[in-house]
N, C-alpha and C positions, 0 to 999 in steps of 0.2 A: 777348595772342596772341605776342608775341616771347620771353615768359617758357617758353610752352609749345614753341614752334619751338626754343629754346635746349634744353630738358630731353628732346626729341625726338631733336636733333641730339647730345647727350651717348649717351642709350641707344645708337643707333645706332654710336658709337665704340668704347663698351664691347663691344658685340657682336661687331664687327669683330676687337676687340682678342682675345676669347674665341676667335672661329673661327681666327685665326692660331697662337694658341697649342696648339690641339687641331690642326690642320695639321702645326706642327711636330713635336708630343710623340707622337702617335701613331704606332704602328710597323705602319700598314696603308694601303693606299691608300685616301684620303678625296676625293668630287668634291662640289663645291658646284655645284648647277645650277640654271638658271631653267626655267620653263614649257615654253621651246621646246628645251630638252634643251642649251643653251649651258654651257659649262663656265665658270663666274666664276671659281672658285679650285680648285686641286688641290697636293697634296702629293707628286705623282706623278712629277715630275722630281727635286724633292729626295731622296727616298727611292730612287729608281733610278740616280741619278747621270748621268743623260741632260741632253741639251739640248733645249730648246723646239725643236721645227721644224714639220713639216708639221701637228702635232695643235693646234698654237696657231695657226696660220691660220686652219682650218676652224672651231675653236674648238666645235665639237659632239663630242657624246658618244660619238657612233658613230666617229669617228676615233680619239678615247684607247682605247675598248674592242677596237679592231681592233690596235691597238698592244698593249696590255695582253694579249690573246689570242695574238699571234705570239709574245711573250716567255714565255708558258707554253709554247707547241709547241715550242720551241727548247730549253727545261729537258725536257722529258720524252721528247726523240729522242735 
């Protein structure tokens, strides 16, 4: 039983490491969300050079999408 838990723990660590590498190296906004649309991880702040603010506090995909949408509107005007 303990050995099985150790193997599962190692798999989760590898998965987390791979997800982190993807977030760091892909040239697009990536959001890892749960079933309740809560943002678990994102590369949005790193890619845009912005600071975490109200989007982080709510942690919801809606807040993030509104922020991204407003940035697009600013670019197109």
